[in-house]
C-alpha positions as CSV (number, residue, x, y, z in Angstrom):
1,X,9.7,-27.3,-8.9
2,X,7.4,-29.7,-7.1
3,X,3.9,-29.9,-8.2
4,X,1.2,-33.1,-8.8
5,X,-2.5,-33.4,-10.1
6,X,-5.5,-31.9,-8.1
7,X,-7.8,-34.8,-6.6
8,X,-10.6,-32.7,-8.0
9,X,-9.2,-32.1,-11.4
10,X,-8.7,-28.2,-10.7
11,X,-6.1,-26.0,-11.3
12,X,-3.0,-26.3,-9.0
13,X,-0.2,-23.8,-7.9
14,X,3.6,-25.0,-8.1
15,X,5.6,-25.3,-5.0
16,X,9.3,-24.2,-5.5
17,X,12.1,-24.2,-3.5
18,X,14.1,-21.2,-3.0
19,X,17.4,-21.9,-3.1
20,X,19.4,-18.5,-3.3
21,X,17.2,-16.4,-0.9
22,X,16.8,-19.3,1.9
23,X,18.8,-18.4,5.4
24,X,21.3,-20.3,6.1
25,X,20.5,-23.8,7.3
26,X,17.1,-23.4,6.2
27,X,15.1,-24.8,3.1
28,X,12.3,-22.3,2.3
29,X,9.2,-23.4,-0.2
30,X,7.1,-21.1,-1.9
31,X,3.5,-22.1,-3.2
32,X,3.1,-19.5,-6.2
33,X,-0.6,-18.4,-5.7
34,X,0.6,-15.5,-7.9
35,X,-0.2,-18.1,-10.9
36,X,-3.9,-18.0,-10.4
37,X,-6.1,-16.9,-12.6
38,X,-6.6,-13.1,-11.8
39,X,-3.0,-13.2,-10.1
40,X,-3.5,-13.9,-6.4
41,X,-4.6,-16.5,-3.5
42,X,-7.9,-14.5,-3.8
43,X,-9.4,-16.7,-6.8
44,X,-9.5,-19.3,-4.4
45,X,-12.0,-17.5,-1.9
46,X,-13.5,-15.4,-4.7
47,X,-14.9,-18.2,-6.6
48,X,-16.1,-20.2,-3.4
49,X,-17.8,-17.4,-1.8
50,X,-19.3,-16.3,-5.1
51,X,-20.3,-19.5,-5.6
52,X,-22.1,-20.3,-2.2
53,X,-24.3,-16.7,-2.7
54,X,-25.2,-18.1,-6.0
55,X,-26.4,-21.5,-4.3
56,X,-28.1,-19.8,-1.4
57,X,-30.2,-17.6,-3.9
58,X,-28.7,-14.6,-2.2
59,X,-26.9,-13.5,-5.4
60,X,-28.7,-13.3,-8.5
61,X,-27.8,-12.3,-12.4
62,X,-28.2,-8.6,-12.6
63,X,-26.8,-8.0,-9.0
64,X,-23.7,-6.6,-7.8
65,X,-21.3,-7.8,-5.2
66,X,-20.2,-5.0,-2.9
67,X,-17.1,-5.5,-0.9
68,X,-14.7,-3.9,1.1
69,X,-11.2,-4.8,-0.8
70,X,-7.9,-3.9,-1.2
71,X,-7.4,-4.9,-5.0
72,X,-7.1,-8.8,-5.4
73,X,-10.5,-9.9,-4.1
74,X,-12.1,-7.4,-6.5
75,X,-10.4,-9.1,-9.5
76,X,-11.2,-12.5,-8.1
77,X,-14.6,-11.8,-7.2
78,X,-15.6,-10.0,-10.5
79,X,-14.5,-12.8,-12.3
80,X,-16.1,-15.2,-10.5
81,X,-19.5,-13.0,-10.5
82,X,-19.4,-12.4,-14.4
83,X,-19.9,-16.1,-15.1
84,X,-23.3,-15.8,-13.3
85,X,-24.5,-12.6,-14.7
86,X,-23.3,-10.4,-12.1
87,X,-20.9,-7.3,-11.5
88,X,-18.6,-6.2,-8.5
89,X,-18.4,-3.0,-6.7
90,X,-15.3,-2.4,-4.8
91,X,-15.2,-0.1,-1.6
92,X,-11.1,0.5,-1.9
93,X,-9.2,2.6,0.8
94,X,-7.4,5.8,-0.1
95,X,-3.7,5.4,-1.4
96,X,-3.8,2.3,-3.2
97,X,-1.3,1.9,-6.1
98,X,-2.6,3.3,-9.3
99,X,-1.7,0.0,-11.3
100,X,-3.7,-1.9,-8.8
101,X,-6.7,0.3,-9.0
102,X,-6.7,0.3,-13.0
103,X,-6.5,-3.7,-13.1
104,X,-9.6,-3.9,-10.9
105,X,-11.1,-1.6,-13.7
106,X,-9.8,-4.0,-16.3
107,X,-11.9,-6.6,-14.6
108,X,-15.1,-4.4,-14.6
109,X,-14.9,-3.5,-11.3
110,X,-16.9,-0.4,-10.0
111,X,-14.3,1.7,-7.9
112,X,-15.3,3.5,-4.6
113,X,-12.8,5.2,-2.6
114,X,-14.3,5.2,0.9
115,X,-13.1,6.7,4.1
116,X,-14.2,7.5,7.4
117,X,-14.9,10.9,8.8
118,X,-11.2,11.2,10.0
119,X,-10.0,10.1,6.4
120,X,-8.7,6.8,7.5
121,X,-9.1,3.4,5.7
122,X,-10.2,1.1,8.4
123,X,-11.9,-2.2,6.5
124,X,-14.4,-2.4,9.4
125,X,-15.9,1.2,8.4
126,X,-15.8,0.4,4.7
127,X,-17.6,-3.2,5.7
128,X,-20.4,-1.2,7.4
129,X,-20.9,0.7,4.4
130,X,-21.0,-2.4,2.2
131,X,-23.8,-4.1,4.6
132,X,-25.6,-0.7,4.5
133,X,-25.9,-0.7,0.9
134,X,-27.3,-4.2,0.9
135,X,-29.8,-3.3,3.1
136,X,-30.9,-0.3,1.3
137,X,-31.1,-2.1,-1.8
138,X,-31.3,-5.8,-1.3
139,X,-32.2,-6.6,-4.9
140,X,-29.4,-4.6,-6.4
141,X,-26.3,-5.3,-4.0
142,X,-25.3,-8.3,-1.8
143,X,-21.9,-8.3,0.7
144,X,-20.1,-11.4,0.7
145,X,-18.0,-10.0,4.0
146,X,-14.7,-12.1,3.0
147,X,-13.8,-11.1,6.6
148,X,-16.7,-13.5,8.2
149,X,-17.8,-15.7,5.2
150,X,-17.2,-19.3,6.4
151,X,-16.3,-20.1,2.5
152,X,-13.1,-18.1,2.5
153,X,-11.2,-20.5,5.1
154,X,-13.2,-23.7,3.8
155,X,-12.0,-22.6,0.4
156,X,-8.4,-22.6,1.5
157,X,-8.7,-25.6,3.8
158,X,-9.7,-28.0,1.0
159,X,-7.8,-26.2,-2.0
160,X,-4.7,-24.5,-1.3
161,X,-3.9,-26.2,2.2
162,X,-4.7,-29.7,0.8
163,X,-2.5,-29.0,-2.3
164,X,0.5,-27.9,0.4
165,X,-0.1,-31.3,2.4
166,X,0.0,-33.3,-0.8
167,X,3.0,-31.7,-2.3
168,X,4.9,-32.1,1.2
169,X,4.2,-35.7,1.0
170,X,5.6,-36.0,-2.4
171,X,8.9,-34.0,-1.8
172,X,9.3,-35.5,1.9
173,X,12.0,-37.8,1.1
174,X,14.4,-34.9,-0.2
175,X,12.8,-32.0,1.6
176,X,12.1,-33.8,5.4
177,X,9.7,-32.6,7.6
178,X,8.1,-29.3,7.3
179,X,8.5,-27.3,10.4
180,X,7.1,-23.7,9.7
181,X,4.3,-21.8,7.9
182,X,4.7,-18.1,7.9
183,X,2.3,-15.2,6.2
184,X,0.3,-12.2,6.8
185,X,-3.1,-11.9,8.1
186,X,-5.8,-10.0,6.0
187,X,-9.3,-11.5,6.1
188,X,-7.8,-14.2,8.3
189,X,-9.2,-16.7,5.6
190,X,-6.0,-18.0,4.1
191,X,-3.7,-18.6,6.9
192,X,-6.7,-20.2,8.7
193,X,-7.6,-22.8,5.9
194,X,-3.9,-23.7,5.1
195,X,-2.9,-23.7,8.7
196,X,-6.0,-26.3,9.5
197,X,-5.2,-28.1,6.6
198,X,-1.3,-28.7,7.6
199,X,-2.3,-29.5,11.3
200,X,-4.8,-32.2,9.4
201,X,-2.5,-33.4,7.3
202,X,-0.4,-36.3,8.8
203,X,3.2,-36.6,9.7
204,X,4.6,-34.5,7.1
205,X,2.7,-31.4,8.3
206,X,1.2,-31.7,11.5
207,X,3.6,-30.6,13.7
208,X,4.0,-27.5,11.5
209,X,4.5,-24.0,13.7
210,X,2.4,-21.5,12.3
211,X,3.6,-17.6,12.4
212,X,1.8,-14.5,11.4
213,X,3.5,-11.4,9.7
214,X,2.2,-8.1,10.6
215,X,3.0,-4.8,9.6
216,X,3.8,-2.1,11.9
217,X,1.1,-0.2,12.9
218,X,-1.5,-3.2,12.9
219,X,-2.9,-4.5,16.0
220,X,-2.8,-8.1,14.8
221,X,0.5,-9.4,16.3
222,X,0.2,-7.6,19.7
223,X,-3.1,-9.4,20.2
224,X,-2.4,-12.8,18.8
225,X,0.7,-12.5,21.5
226,X,-1.7,-11.6,24.3
227,X,0.0,-8.2,24.6
228,X,-1.7,-4.6,25.1
229,X,-1.8,-2.7,21.7
230,X,-1.2,1.2,21.9
231,X,-3.2,1.7,18.8
232,X,-1.2,2.8,15.4
233,X,-1.8,3.6,11.8
234,X,-0.9,1.0,9.1
235,X,2.1,2.1,6.9
236,X,0.5,1.3,3.7
237,X,-2.7,-0.5,2.3
238,X,-0.9,-3.7,1.2
239,X,-3.7,-6.1,2.3
240,X,-2.7,-7.5,5.5
241,X,-3.0,-5.9,9.2
242,X,-6.1,-4.6,11.1
243,X,-7.0,-3.0,14.3
244,X,-8.3,-6.2,15.6
245,X,-8.2,-10.0,14.9
246,X,-10.5,-10.7,11.9
247,X,-13.7,-13.4,12.5
248,X,-12.5,-15.6,10.1
249,X,-9.0,-16.0,11.5
250,X,-8.8,-18.9,13.9
251,X,-6.4,-17.6,16.6
252,X,-5.9,-21.1,18.0
253,X,-3.6,-22.1,15.2
254,X,-1.4,-19.4,15.1
255,X,1.7,-20.2,17.4
256,X,3.6,-16.8,17.0
257,X,3.4,-13.2,15.5
258,X,6.3,-11.0,13.9
259,X,5.9,-7.3,13.5
260,X,7.8,-6.0,10.3
261,X,8.4,-2.8,9.0
262,X,7.4,-1.8,5.3
263,X,10.6,-0.8,4.4
264,X,11.8,-4.5,5.1
265,X,9.2,-5.9,3.3
266,X,9.8,-4.5,0.1
267,X,13.6,-5.1,1.0
268,X,12.7,-8.6,0.9
269,X,10.7,-8.8,-2.2
270,X,14.0,-7.1,-4.1
271,X,16.1,-9.6,-2.6
272,X,13.8,-12.3,-4.0
273,X,13.6,-10.7,-7.5
274,X,17.3,-10.5,-7.8
275,X,18.2,-14.0,-6.2
276,X,15.3,-16.0,-7.5
277,X,13.6,-14.1,-10.6
278,X,10.3,-13.8,-8.9
279,X,8.5,-10.8,-8.7
280,X,5.6,-10.8,-5.9
281,X,3.8,-8.3,-3.9
282,X,4.6,-6.5,-0.5
283,X,2.4,-9.1,1.2
284,X,5.2,-11.9,0.2
285,X,7.7,-9.6,1.6
286,X,6.2,-9.3,5.0
287,X,6.6,-13.0,5.5
288,X,9.9,-13.2,4.2
289,X,11.4,-10.6,6.8
290,X,9.4,-12.6,8.9
291,X,11.3,-15.7,8.2
292,X,14.7,-14.1,8.5
293,X,13.7,-12.9,12.0
294,X,12.6,-16.4,13.2
295,X,15.7,-17.7,11.7
296,X,17.7,-15.6,14.1
297,X,15.6,-16.9,17.0
298,X,18.0,-18.4,20.0
299,X,18.0,-22.3,19.6
300,X,15.7,-22.8,22.6
301,X,12.8,-20.6,20.9
302,X,13.4,-22.6,17.7
303,X,13.4,-25.8,19.3
304,X,13.8,-29.1,17.6
305,X,11.4,-27.8,14.6
306,X,12.7,-28.9,11.3
307,X,14.5,-25.8,9.4
308,X,12.2,-25.8,6.7
309,X,9.4,-23.4,6.0
310,X,6.2,-22.9,3.7
311,X,5.6,-19.2,2.2
312,X,3.0,-18.1,0.2
313,X,3.6,-16.2,-3.2
314,X,0.4,-14.3,-2.6
315,X,-0.1,-12.0,-5.4
316,X,2.2,-10.7,-8.3
317,X,4.4,-7.9,-8.1
318,X,3.7,-6.1,-11.3
319,X,0.2,-4.0,-10.0
320,X,2.6,-2.3,-7.2
321,X,5.6,-1.1,-9.6
322,X,4.0,2.5,-9.9
323,X,4.7,2.9,-6.4
324,X,8.4,4.4,-6.3
325,X,9.2,2.7,-3.0
326,X,8.5,-1.0,-4.9
327,X,9.7,0.0,-8.0
328,X,13.1,0.9,-6.3
329,X,13.2,-1.8,-4.4
330,X,13.1,-4.3,-6.8
331,X,15.3,-2.4,-9.5
């Protein structure tokens, strides 16, 4: 396990090496963002966005943050908002895991299942609903809009990303150079912030290649690769994937993208649990499966990049266990 003190005195999540799961010839580092207060990397951006809104006077005691969320952001924002005397209203897609919904309610989140006229769950529609509520009742609701809020990627650049850079500097003598950073794209804030920090982090990280892991049915990977997207429907609301590139995603920082079927993502979180004793959510499974694909690329595509990869354990696996497919995968 690799860790060090946070320069600002805040909480830092550990970096662990996956000794048993890693593809042959690779070293894989997993940053345990699942150990944050409410269990995900959204604690970083949630607090940053709430604090910024309070400083600017857009969020005041007694108001409610209304946000299109797949779950983790709701809990993080609710915890941060409560400290300022505010509440959280989440506009969620249909089909979300029951335990994930109940977990949000445990943090005091007011849950509203919201679909468009076709019964879809496009986050853009729910974001529009949140903006309408804010316009209609500005003294009651405020939307942070994590897909466009600049505090989102900044939190991960200055927090998560800088931690990764510092941790890599500490372990560089034994691990060597970092070659790859792989994760999914939800709001675009986490992958953008971390990739930006890695690029500016010095010789141990500045040559890293960033790869997006994208679910089947999402338009993110085709668009990042400059390909036409024929349309599609996400297999499940796991919190990543979209019809278009989110505004908080800096596509110039992403070198390539890999499309992953949900069954393969769940297979990998099962392997991770069995081989490493770590129970994580499906978002991490997409990155794990994508890295396996990358490890099988031909040598001319891999180039001279070091075979050392950084992934995030974005959240815990427990809230997903009521999904039979997840439960079966990790059994």
